[in-house]
ROSE-4610 file (N, C-alpha, C; in Angstrom, 1 decimal, always signed):
// ROSE-4610
residu = [X/X/X/X/X/X/X/X/X/X/X/X/X/X/X/X/X/X/X/X/X/X/X/X/X/X/X/X/X/X/X/X/X/X/X/X/X/X/X/X/X/X/X/X/X/X/X/X/X/X/X/X/X/X/X/X/X/X/X/X/X/X/X/X/X/X/X/X/X/X/X/X/X/X/X/X/X/X/X/X/X/X/X/X/X/X/X/X/X/X/X/X/X/X/X/X/X/X/X/X/X/X/X/X/X/X/X/X/X/X/X/X/X/X/X/X/X/X/X/X/X/X/X/X/X/X/X/X/X/X/X/X/X/X/X/X/X/X/X/X/X/X/X/X/X/X/X/X/X/X/X/X/X/X/X/X/X/X/X/X/X/X/X/X/X/X/X/X/X/X/X/X/X/X/X/X/X/X/X/X/X/X/X/X/X/X/X/X/X/X/X/X/X/X/X/X/X/X/X/X/X/X/X/X/X/X/X/X/X/X/X/X/X/X/X/X/X/X/X/X/X/X/X/X/X/X/X/X/X/X/X/X/X/X/X/X/X/X/X/X/X/X/X/X/X/X/X/X/X/X/X/X/X/X/X/X/X/X/X/X/X/X/X/X/X/X/X/X/X/X/X/X/X/X/X/X/X/X/X/X/X/X/X/X/X/X/X/X/X/X/X/X/X/X/X/X/X/X/X/X/X/X/X/X/X/X/X/X/X/X/X/X/X/X/X/X/X/X/X/X/X/X/X/X/X/X/X/X/X/X/X/X/X/X/X/X/X/X/X/X/X/X/X/X/X/X/X/X/X/X/X/X/X/X/X/X/X/X/X/X/X/X/X/X/X/X/X/X/X/X/X/X/X/X/X/X/X/X/X/X/X/X/X/X/X/X/X/X/X/X/X/X/X/X/X/X/X/X/X/X/X/X/X/X/X/X/X/X/X/X/X/X/X/X/X/X/X/X/X/X/X/X/X/X/X/X/X/X/X/X/X/X/X/X/X/X/X/X/X/X/X/X/X/X/X/X/X/X/X/X/X/X/X/X/X/X/X/X/X/X/X/X/X/X/X/X/X/X/X/X/X/X/X/X/X/X/X/X/X/X/X/X/X/X/X/X/X/X/X/X/X/X/X/X/X/X/X/X/X/X/X/X/X/X/X/X/X/X/X/X/X/X/X/X/X/X/X/X/X/X/X/X/X/X/X/X/X/X/X/X/X/X/X/X/X/X/X/X/X/X/X/X/X/X/X/X/X/X/X/X/X/X/X/X/X/X/X/X/X/X/X/X/X/X/X/X/X/X/X/X/X/X/X/X/X/X/X/X/X/X/X/X/X/X/X/X/X/X/X/X/X/X/X/X/X/X/X/X/X/X/X/X/X/X/X/X/X/X/X/X/X/X/X/X/X/X/X/X/X/X/X/X/X/X/X/X/X/X/X/X/X/X/X/X/X/X/X/X/X]
num = [1/1/1/2/2/2/3/3/3/4/4/4/5/5/5/6/6/6/7/7/7/8/8/8/9/9/9/10/10/10/11/11/11/12/12/12/13/13/13/14/14/14/15/15/15/16/16/16/17/17/17/18/18/18/19/19/19/20/20/20/21/21/21/22/22/22/23/23/23/24/24/24/25/25/25/26/26/26/27/27/27/28/28/28/29/29/29/30/30/30/31/31/31/32/32/32/33/33/33/34/34/34/35/35/35/36/36/36/37/37/37/38/38/38/39/39/39/40/40/40/41/41/41/42/42/42/43/43/43/44/44/44/45/45/45/46/46/46/47/47/47/48/48/48/49/49/49/50/50/50/51/51/51/52/52/52/53/53/53/54/54/54/55/55/55/56/56/56/57/57/57/58/58/58/59/59/59/60/60/60/61/61/61/62/62/62/63/63/63/64/64/64/65/65/65/66/66/66/67/67/67/68/68/68/69/69/69/70/70/70/71/71/71/72/72/72/73/73/73/74/74/74/75/75/75/76/76/76/77/77/77/78/78/78/79/79/79/80/80/80/81/81/81/82/82/82/83/83/83/84/84/84/85/85/85/86/86/86/87/87/87/88/88/88/89/89/89/90/90/90/91/91/91/92/92/92/93/93/93/94/94/94/95/95/95/96/96/96/97/97/97/98/98/98/99/99/99/100/100/100/101/101/101/102/102/102/103/103/103/104/104/104/105/105/105/106/106/106/107/107/107/108/108/108/109/109/109/110/110/110/111/111/111/112/112/112/113/113/113/114/114/114/115/115/115/116/116/116/117/117/117/118/118/118/119/119/119/120/120/120/121/121/121/122/122/122/123/123/123/124/124/124/125/125/125/126/126/126/127/127/127/128/128/128/129/129/129/130/130/130/131/131/131/132/132/132/133/133/133/134/134/134/135/135/135/136/136/136/137/137/137/138/138/138/139/139/139/140/140/140/141/141/141/142/142/142/143/143/143/144/144/144/145/145/145/146/146/146/147/147/147/148/148/148/149/149/149/150/150/150/151/151/151/152/152/152/153/153/153/154/154/154/155/155/155/156/156/156/157/157/157/158/158/158/159/159/159/160/160/160/161/161/161/162/162/162/163/163/163/164/164/164/165/165/165/166/166/166/167/167/167/168/168/168/169/169/169/170/170/170/171/171/171/172/172/172/173/173/173/174/174/174/175/175/175/176/176/176/177/177/177/178/178/178/179/179/179/180/180/180/181/181/181/182/182/182/183/183/183/184/184/184/185/185/185/186/186/186/187/187/187/188/188/188/189/189/189/190/190/190/191/191/191/192/192/192/193/193/193/194/194/194/195/195/195/196/196/196/197/197/197/198/198/198/199/199/199/200/200/200/201/201/201/202/202/202/203/203/203/204/204/204/205/205/205/206/206/206/207/207/207/208/208/208/209/209/209/210/210/210/211/211/211/212/212/212/213/213/213]
x = [-19.5/-19.2/-20.5/-20.9/-22.2/-21.9/-22.9/-22.8/-21.8/-22.0/-21.1/-19.7/-19.4/-18.0/-17.4/-18.1/-17.6/-17.3/-18.2/-18.0/-16.8/-16.6/-15.4/-14.1/-14.2/-13.0/-12.7/-13.7/-13.6/-13.3/-13.9/-13.8/-12.6/-12.1/-11.0/-9.7/-8.8/-7.5/-7.4/-8.2/-8.1/-8.4/-9.5/-9.9/-8.8/-8.3/-7.3/-6.0/-5.6/-4.3/-4.5/-5.6/-5.8/-5.9/-6.6/-6.7/-5.4/-4.5/-3.1/-2.4/-2.5/-1.7/-2.2/-3.5/-4.0/-3.3/-2.6/-1.8/-0.4/+0.0/+1.3/+1.3/+2.2/+2.1/+2.3/+3.0/+3.2/+2.0/+1.1/-0.1/-1.4/-1.4/-2.6/-3.7/-3.4/-4.4/-5.2/-4.4/-5.2/-5.8/-5.1/-5.7/-7.0/-7.1/-8.3/-9.4/-9.0/-10.0/-10.6/-9.8/-10.3/-11.1/-10.7/-11.5/-12.8/-12.9/-14.2/-15.1/-14.6/-15.4/-15.9/-14.9/-15.3/-16.4/-16.4/-17.3/-18.7/-18.7/-20.0/-20.9/-22.2/-23.1/-22.7/-22.7/-22.3/-23.5/-24.6/-25.7/-25.4/-26.3/-26.1/-25.8/-26.5/-26.3/-24.8/-24.3/-23.0/-22.0/-22.2/-21.2/-21.3/-22.5/-22.6/-21.9/-22.0/-21.4/-19.8/-19.3/-17.9/-17.4/-18.2/-17.9/-17.9/-18.8/-18.8/-17.6/-17.2/-16.0/-14.7/-14.7/-13.6/-13.6/-14.7/-14.7/-14.3/-14.7/-14.4/-12.9/-12.3/-10.9/-10.0/-10.3/-9.3/-9.7/-10.9/-11.3/-11.6/-11.2/-11.3/-12.6/-13.5/-14.8/-14.7/-13.6/-13.4/-12.7/-12.4/-11.7/-10.4/-10.1/-8.8/-8.5/-9.5/-9.3/-9.1/-9.1/-8.9/-7.4/-7.1/-5.7/-5.4/-4.7/-4.4/-3.7/-4.1/-3.5/-2.3/-2.0/-0.8/+0.3/+1.5/+2.7/+2.8/+2.6/+2.8/+1.8/+0.5/-0.5/-0.3/+0.1/+0.3/+1.4/+2.5/+3.6/+3.4/+2.1/+1.8/+2.6/+2.8/+3.5/+2.4/+2.9/+2.0/+1.5/+0.3/-0.3/+0.7/+1.5/+2.5/+3.9/+4.1/+5.4/+6.5/+7.6/+8.8/+8.5/+7.7/+7.4/+6.7/+5.8/+5.1/+6.1/+7.0/+8.0/+8.9/+9.4/+10.3/+9.6/+8.3/+7.6/+7.3/+7.0/+6.8/+8.1/+9.2/+10.5/+10.8/+10.5/+10.8/+9.9/+8.7/+7.8/+8.3/+8.7/+9.3/+10.5/+11.4/+12.6/+12.3/+11.2/+10.9/+10.1/+9.8/+9.0/+7.5/+7.1/+5.7/+5.1/+3.8/+3.1/+1.8/+1.3/-0.1/-1.0/-2.0/-2.8/-3.5/-3.6/-4.4/-5.8/-6.3/-7.6/-7.7/-6.6/-6.6/-6.5/-7.4/-7.4/-6.4/-5.8/-4.8/-3.5/-2.8/-1.5/-0.4/+0.7/+1.8/+2.3/+2.2/+2.6/+1.5/+0.4/-0.6/-0.1/-0.5/+0.0/-0.2/-1.4/-1.7/-0.7/-0.4/+0.5/+1.9/+2.3/+3.6/+3.7/+2.7/+2.6/+2.6/+1.9/+1.8/+3.2/+3.9/+5.2/+6.2/+6.1/+6.9/+6.7/+5.4/+5.1/+5.7/+5.6/+6.1/+7.6/+8.3/+9.8/+10.2/+9.5/+9.9/+9.7/+8.6/+8.4/+9.5/+9.9/+10.9/+12.3/+12.6/+13.8/+13.8/+12.7/+12.6/+12.8/+12.1/+12.2/+13.6/+14.2/+15.6/+16.6/+16.4/+17.3/+17.1/+15.9/+15.6/+16.2/+16.2/+16.8/+18.3/+18.9/+20.3/+20.8/+19.9/+20.2/+20.6/+21.9/+22.3/+22.2/+22.4/+22.3/+20.9/+19.9/+18.5/+18.0/+18.5/+18.1/+18.7/+19.9/+20.5/+19.8/+19.4/+18.7/+17.4/+16.6/+15.3/+15.5/+16.6/+16.9/+17.2/+18.0/+18.3/+17.1/+16.2/+14.9/+14.0/+14.0/+13.3/+13.9/+15.2/+15.9/+15.4/+15.3/+14.8/+13.4/+12.6/+11.2/+11.0/+11.7/+11.7/+12.1/+13.3/+14.0/+13.2/+12.9/+12.3/+10.8/+10.2/+8.7/+8.1/+8.1/+7.4/+7.9/+9.2/+9.7/+9.5/+9.4/+9.4/+8.0/+6.9/+5.6/+4.7/+5.0/+4.1/+3.7/+4.7/+4.3/+3.4/+3.7/+2.9/+1.5/+1.4/+0.1/-0.8/-0.2/-0.9/-1.4/-0.5/-0.9/-2.0/-2.0/-3.1/-4.4/-4.4/-5.6/-6.1/-5.3/-5.7/-6.4/-5.8/-6.4/-7.7/-7.8/-9.0/-10.2/-9.9/-11.0/-12.1/-13.3/-14.4/-15.2/-14.8/-15.5/-14.8/-13.5/-12.7/-12.0/-12.7/-12.1/-10.8/-10.8/-9.5/-8.5/-8.9/-7.9/-7.2/-7.9/-7.3/-6.4/-6.9/-6.1/-4.8/-4.9/-3.7/-2.7/-3.2/-2.4/-1.7/-2.4/-1.8/-0.7/-0.9/+0.1/+1.3/+1.1/+2.2/+3.1/+2.5/+3.3/+4.0/+3.4/+4.0/+5.3/+5.1/+6.3/+7.4/+7.0/+8.0/+8.8/+8.1/+8.7/+9.6/+9.2/+10.0/+11.3/+11.1/+12.3/+13.3/+12.7/+13.6/+14.4/+13.8/+14.5/+15.5/+15.2/+16.2/+17.4/+17.1/+18.2/+19.2/+18.9/+19.8/+20.9/+20.6/+21.5/+22.0/+21.7/+22.1/+21.0/+20.7/+19.6/+20.1/+19.4/+19.7/+19.0/+19.6/+19.0/+18.1/+16.9/+16.0/+16.4/+16.0/+16.3/+15.0/+13.9/+12.6/+12.4/+11.7/+11.4/+10.6/+10.9/+10.2/+9.0/+9.0/+7.9/+7.0/+5.7/+4.8/+4.7/+4.6/+4.5/+3.1/+2.4/+1.1/+0.5/-9.1/-9.4/-8.3/-7.5/-6.2/-6.4/-5.3/-5.3/-4.2/-4.3/-3.2/-2.3/-1.0/+0.0/+0.0/+0.2/+0.2/+1.7/+2.2/+3.6/+3.7/+4.7/+4.9/+5.5/+5.1/+5.6/+7.1]
y = [-3.0/-2.2/-1.5/-1.7/-1.0/+0.4/+1.1/+2.5/+2.7/+1.8/+1.9/+1.7/+0.6/+0.3/+1.4/+1.9/+3.0/+4.2/+4.6/+5.8/+5.6/+4.4/+4.1/+4.3/+3.8/+3.9/+5.4/+6.0/+7.4/+8.4/+8.3/+9.3/+8.9/+7.7/+7.3/+7.6/+6.6/+6.8/+7.5/+7.0/+7.5/+9.0/+9.4/+10.8/+11.7/+11.3/+12.0/+12.2/+11.1/+11.2/+12.1/+11.9/+12.7/+14.2/+14.5/+15.9/+16.5/+15.8/+16.3/+16.5/+15.5/+15.6/+16.5/+17.0/+17.9/+19.3/+19.5/+20.7/+20.6/+19.4/+19.1/+19.2/+20.1/+20.3/+19.1/+18.1/+16.8/+16.0/+16.1/+15.3/+16.0/+17.4/+18.2/+17.8/+17.7/+17.4/+16.1/+15.0/+13.7/+13.6/+14.2/+14.1/+14.9/+16.0/+16.8/+16.1/+15.5/+14.7/+13.6/+12.9/+11.7/+12.2/+13.3/+13.9/+14.3/+14.9/+15.3/+14.1/+13.0/+11.8/+11.3/+11.2/+10.7/+11.6/+12.9/+13.8/+13.8/+13.3/+13.2/+12.1/+12.2/+11.2/+9.8/+8.8/+7.4/+6.5/+6.7/+5.8/+4.4/+3.5/+2.2/+2.2/+3.1/+3.2/+3.7/+4.6/+5.1/+4.0/+3.3/+2.2/+1.1/+0.8/-0.3/+0.2/+1.5/+2.0/+1.9/+2.2/+2.1/+0.7/-0.2/-1.6/-2.2/-1.7/-2.1/-1.6/-0.4/+0.1/-0.7/-1.1/-1.9/-3.2/-3.8/-5.1/-4.9/-3.8/-3.6/-3.3/-2.6/-2.3/-3.4/-4.1/-5.0/-6.5/-6.8/-8.2/-8.7/-8.0/-8.4/-8.1/-7.5/-7.2/-6.2/-5.4/-4.4/-4.9/-6.2/-6.7/-6.1/-5.6/-5.0/-3.8/-3.2/-2.0/-2.4/-3.6/-4.1/-3.9/-3.6/-3.4/-4.4/-5.5/-6.4/-5.8/-6.0/-5.3/-6.1/-7.3/-8.0/-8.0/-7.9/-7.7/-8.8/-10.1/-11.2/-11.0/-10.8/-10.7/-9.4/-8.3/-7.1/-7.3/-8.0/-8.3/-9.5/-10.0/-11.1/-12.4/-12.6/-13.8/-14.7/-15.9/-16.9/-16.2/-16.7/-16.1/-16.2/-17.2/-17.3/-17.3/-16.2/-16.1/-15.6/-15.2/-14.7/-13.6/-12.6/-11.5/-12.1/-13.0/-13.6/-14.4/-15.1/-15.9/-15.0/-13.9/-13.0/-12.2/-11.9/-11.2/-12.1/-13.4/-14.3/-14.5/-14.5/-14.6/-13.4/-12.2/-11.0/-10.8/-11.1/-11.1/-12.0/-13.2/-14.1/-13.5/-13.0/-12.4/-11.2/-10.5/-9.3/-9.6/-10.9/-11.3/-11.0/-11.0/-10.7/-11.7/-11.8/-12.7/-12.2/-12.7/-12.4/-13.2/-12.6/-13.4/-14.6/-15.6/-16.8/-16.4/-16.9/-16.6/-15.4/-14.6/-13.5/-14.0/-13.4/-13.9/-13.3/-12.2/-11.5/-12.2/-12.2/-12.8/-11.9/-12.5/-11.7/-10.6/-10.6/-9.5/-8.5/-8.5/-7.5/-6.2/-5.1/-3.8/-3.4/-3.7/-3.3/-4.0/-5.3/-6.0/-5.4/-5.0/-4.4/-3.1/-2.3/-1.0/-1.1/-2.1/-2.4/-2.9/-3.7/-4.1/-2.9/-2.0/-0.8/+0.0/+0.2/+0.9/+0.1/-1.2/-2.0/-1.8/-1.8/-1.7/-0.3/+0.7/+2.1/+2.2/+1.6/+1.7/+0.9/-0.3/-1.0/-0.3/+0.3/+1.1/+2.3/+3.0/+4.2/+3.7/+2.7/+2.2/+1.7/+1.0/+0.5/+1.7/+2.7/+3.8/+4.6/+4.8/+5.5/+4.7/+3.4/+2.6/+2.5/+3.0/+2.9/+1.5/+0.8/-0.6/-0.4/-0.2/+0.1/-1.1/-2.3/-3.5/-3.7/-3.6/-3.8/-2.7/-1.5/-0.4/-0.7/-1.1/-1.4/-2.6/-3.6/-4.7/-4.3/-3.4/-2.9/-2.1/-1.3/-0.4/-1.3/-2.4/-3.3/-3.9/-4.3/-4.9/-4.0/-2.7/-1.7/-1.5/-1.5/-1.4/-2.6/-3.8/-4.9/-4.7/-4.2/-4.0/-3.0/-1.9/-0.8/-1.4/-2.0/-2.3/-3.5/-4.5/-5.7/-5.6/-4.7/-4.7/-3.3/-2.4/-1.2/-0.3/-0.2/+0.5/-0.2/-1.6/-2.4/-2.3/-1.9/-1.9/-0.9/-0.4/+0.6/+1.8/+2.5/+3.7/+3.4/+2.3/+1.9/+1.5/+0.8/+0.4/+1.6/+2.6/+3.8/+4.5/+4.6/+5.3/+4.6/+3.3/+2.6/+2.7/+2.7/+2.9/+4.3/+5.3/+6.6/+6.8/+6.1/+6.2/+5.5/+4.3/+3.5/+3.8/+4.4/+4.7/+5.6/+5.3/+6.1/+6.8/+6.5/+7.0/+8.2/+8.2/+9.3/+8.9/+8.0/+7.7/+6.9/+5.9/+5.1/+5.9/+6.9/+7.7/+8.6/+9.1/+9.9/+9.1/+7.9/+7.0/+6.6/+6.3/+5.9/+7.1/+8.3/+9.5/+9.7/+9.4/+9.5/+8.5/+7.3/+6.2/+6.5/+7.0/+7.4/+8.5/+9.4/+10.5/+10.0/+9.1/+8.4/+7.6/+6.9/+6.1/+7.1/+8.2/+9.2/+9.7/+10.1/+10.6/+9.6/+8.4/+7.3/+7.1/+7.1/+6.9/+8.0/+9.2/+10.4/+10.3/+9.9/+9.7/+8.7/+7.6/+6.5/+6.9/+7.7/+8.1/+8.9/+9.6/+10.4/+9.5/+8.2/+7.3/+6.2/+6.4/+5.5/+4.5/+4.3/+3.5/+2.1/+1.1/-0.3/-0.5/-1.1/-1.3/-2.5/-2.3/-3.4/-4.7/-5.8/-7.1/-7.7/-7.1/-7.5/-6.5/-6.9/-6.0/-4.8/-3.6/-2.4/-2.2/-2.6/-2.4/-3.6/-3.5/-4.7/-5.0/-6.3/-6.7/-6.5/-6.4/-6.0/-5.1/-3.3/-3.0/-3.4/-2.5/-2.9/-4.0/-4.9/-6.0/-5.8/-6.0/-5.8/-7.0/-6.7/-7.8/-8.3/-9.6/-10.2/-10.5/-9.8/-10.0/-11.4/-12.1/-13.4/-13.2/-14.1/-14.0/-14.3]
z = [+4.3/+5.4/+5.9/+7.1/+7.5/+8.0/+8.4/+8.8/+9.9/+10.9/+12.1/+11.8/+11.0/+10.7/+9.8/+8.9/+8.0/+8.9/+9.8/+10.6/+11.5/+12.0/+12.9/+12.1/+10.8/+10.0/+9.6/+9.1/+8.5/+9.6/+10.8/+11.8/+12.8/+12.6/+13.5/+12.8/+12.7/+12.2/+10.8/+9.9/+8.5/+8.5/+9.1/+9.1/+9.7/+10.9/+11.6/+10.9/+10.3/+9.5/+8.3/+7.5/+6.3/+6.7/+7.8/+8.3/+8.5/+9.2/+9.4/+8.1/+7.2/+6.0/+5.0/+5.1/+4.2/+4.2/+5.3/+5.4/+5.0/+4.5/+4.0/+2.4/+1.9/+0.5/-0.4/+0.1/-0.6/-0.7/+0.2/+0.2/+0.2/+0.1/+0.3/-0.7/-2.0/-3.0/-2.8/-2.7/-2.5/-1.1/-0.1/+1.2/+1.3/+0.7/+0.6/-0.1/-1.2/-2.0/-1.2/-0.5/+0.3/+1.5/+2.1/+3.2/+2.7/+1.6/+1.0/+0.8/+0.4/+0.2/+1.5/+2.5/+3.8/+4.5/+4.2/+4.9/+4.2/+3.0/+2.2/+2.8/+2.5/+3.0/+2.5/+3.3/+2.9/+3.2/+2.4/+2.5/+1.8/+1.9/+1.4/-0.1/-0.9/-2.3/-2.6/-1.8/-2.1/-1.8/-0.7/-0.4/-1.4/-1.9/-2.9/-4.2/-4.6/-5.8/-5.6/-4.4/-4.2/-4.3/-3.7/-3.7/-5.2/-6.0/-7.4/-8.1/-7.8/-8.5/-8.0/-6.8/-6.2/-7.0/-7.2/-7.9/-9.4/-10.0/-11.4/-11.5/-10.6/-10.7/-10.3/-9.2/-8.5/-8.6/-8.9/-8.9/-10.3/-11.3/-12.7/-13.4/-12.7/-13.4/-14.5/-14.5/-15.5/-16.7/-16.8/-18.0/-18.2/-19.3/-19.6/-18.8/-18.2/-17.4/-16.0/-15.6/-14.3/-13.9/-12.7/-12.2/-11.1/-11.3/-10.3/-9.1/-7.9/-6.7/-6.1/-6.7/-6.3/-7.3/-6.8/-7.7/-8.8/-8.4/-9.4/-10.5/-10.1/-11.2/-12.0/-11.4/-12.2/-13.2/-12.8/-13.7/-14.6/-14.7/-15.5/-15.2/-13.9/-13.5/-12.9/-12.6/-11.9/-10.6/-10.1/-8.9/-7.7/-7.7/-6.6/-7.2/-8.0/-8.7/-7.8/-8.5/-7.8/-6.8/-7.1/-6.1/-4.9/-5.1/-3.9/-3.0/-3.7/-2.9/-2.1/-2.8/-2.2/-1.0/-1.2/-0.1/+1.1/+0.8/+1.9/+2.7/+2.0/+2.7/+3.5/+2.9/+3.6/+4.8/+4.7/+5.9/+7.0/+6.7/+7.7/+8.3/+7.5/+8.0/+9.0/+8.7/+9.5/+10.7/+10.9/+12.1/+11.9/+10.7/+10.4/+9.5/+9.4/+8.5/+8.1/+7.0/+6.6/+7.6/+8.2/+9.2/+8.6/+9.4/+9.0/+8.6/+7.5/+7.0/+6.1/+6.0/+5.1/+3.7/+2.8/+1.4/+0.5/+1.0/+0.1/+0.1/-1.1/-1.1/-0.5/-0.2/+0.4/-0.4/-1.7/-2.6/-2.9/-2.2/-2.3/-1.9/-2.6/-2.4/-0.9/-0.4/+1.0/+2.0/+1.7/+2.6/+2.5/+1.3/+1.2/+1.9/+1.8/+2.5/+4.0/+4.5/+5.9/+6.4/+5.6/+6.0/+6.0/+5.1/+5.1/+6.4/+6.8/+8.0/+9.2/+9.2/+10.3/+10.4/+9.3/+9.3/+9.6/+9.2/+9.6/+11.1/+11.7/+13.1/+13.9/+13.3/+14.0/+14.0/+12.8/+12.7/+13.7/+13.8/+14.7/+16.1/+16.5/+17.9/+18.2/+17.3/+17.6/+17.7/+16.8/+16.8/+18.1/+18.6/+19.8/+21.0/+20.9/+22.0/+21.9/+20.9/+20.7/+20.2/+19.7/+19.2/+17.7/+17.5/+16.1/+15.2/+15.7/+14.9/+14.4/+15.3/+15.0/+14.0/+14.2/+13.3/+11.9/+11.8/+10.5/+9.8/+10.6/+10.0/+9.4/+10.2/+9.7/+8.4/+8.4/+7.3/+6.0/+6.2/+5.1/+4.6/+5.4/+5.0/+4.2/+4.7/+3.9/+2.5/+2.4/+1.1/+0.2/+0.8/+0.0/-0.5/+0.5/+0.2/-0.9/-0.8/-1.9/-3.2/-3.2/-4.5/-5.2/-4.5/-5.1/-5.2/-4.5/-4.5/-4.8/-3.9/-4.0/-5.2/-5.4/-6.6/-7.9/-7.8/-9.0/-9.7/-8.9/-9.6/-9.0/-7.8/-7.1/-7.9/-8.5/-9.3/-10.5/-11.2/-12.3/-11.9/-10.8/-10.2/-9.9/-9.2/-8.9/-10.1/-11.1/-12.3/-13.1/-13.1/-13.8/-13.0/-11.7/-10.9/-11.1/-11.1/-11.3/-12.7/-13.7/-15.0/-15.2/-14.5/-14.7/-13.8/-12.7/-11.7/-12.3/-12.2/-12.7/-11.6/-10.3/-9.2/-8.6/-8.5/-8.0/-6.6/-5.9/-4.6/-4.7/-5.5/-5.7/-6.4/-7.3/-7.9/-6.9/-6.0/-4.9/-4.0/-3.7/-2.9/-3.6/-4.9/-5.6/-5.7/-5.9/-5.9/-4.6/-3.5/-2.2/-2.0/-2.4/-2.3/-3.2/-4.4/-5.3/-4.7/-4.0/-3.4/-2.2/-1.5/-0.3/-0.8/-1.9/-2.4/-2.9/-3.5/-4.0/-2.8/-1.7/-0.5/+0.1/+0.2/+0.8/-0.1/-1.4/-2.3/-2.1/-2.1/-1.9/-0.6/+0.4/+1.7/+1.6/+1.0/+0.8/+0.0/-1.1/-2.0/-1.2/-0.2/+0.6/+1.2/+1.5/+2.1/+1.1/-0.2/-1.2/-1.5/-2.8/-3.2/-3.6/-3.1/-3.6/-4.9/-5.9/-7.2/-7.2/-7.9/-7.9/-8.6/-8.1/-8.8/-9.5/-9.2/-9.9/-11.1/-12.1/-13.2/-12.8/-13.3/-12.9/-13.8/-15.0/-15.9/-16.1/-15.9/-16.1/-17.6/-17.8/-19.2/-19.6/-19.4/-19.8/-18.6/+1.1/+2.4/+3.3/+3.4/+4.1/+5.1/+5.1/+6.1/+7.1/+8.3/+9.3/+9.2/+9.4/+9.5/+11.0/+11.1/+12.4/+12.7/+13.8/+14.2/+14.9/+14.5/+15.1/+16.6/+17.5/+18.8/+18.9]
């Protein structure tokens, strides 16, 4: 990521969202930590160090300390195991797909979080339009996403990233995601939680979703 691209990212959506959430008690600590990093100088050496930590954590360079960012790999299943198949089906049901050329699998944590945002947005839009059926469908798909995917491995993934990170950036990001998952689960519990059908405990650069026309 060059200087211009990083500045556009940090000073654009990411910076603005984190700035707002830093005043929310639920997100204040990780949001403040991430904001501090974004506001620090990001010369080439700093970006290369962060890229190296990314490779160590998520691309296997850390050996046993590596933390696979896809659900199938995290749960020690085949690379296109049951979580990947379930996510591929859920994406299709939701009118979304991993973009052509994207190297991340459908059960990557970033894809799952983006689908959650997409479904929350779909639910809110349908509810605002008075479309009860569409709102219910989006809510049901969110239940599937939580139960079979995000709740099945998300908290453990975040905990392992926080433990293994040596830089601090990904630890703060993992803490942020963990709190987001807690908040989403608490909100879902108010309306009754669907039980997970995938195993909860493991045995050992965000990408945008492309909506289908």
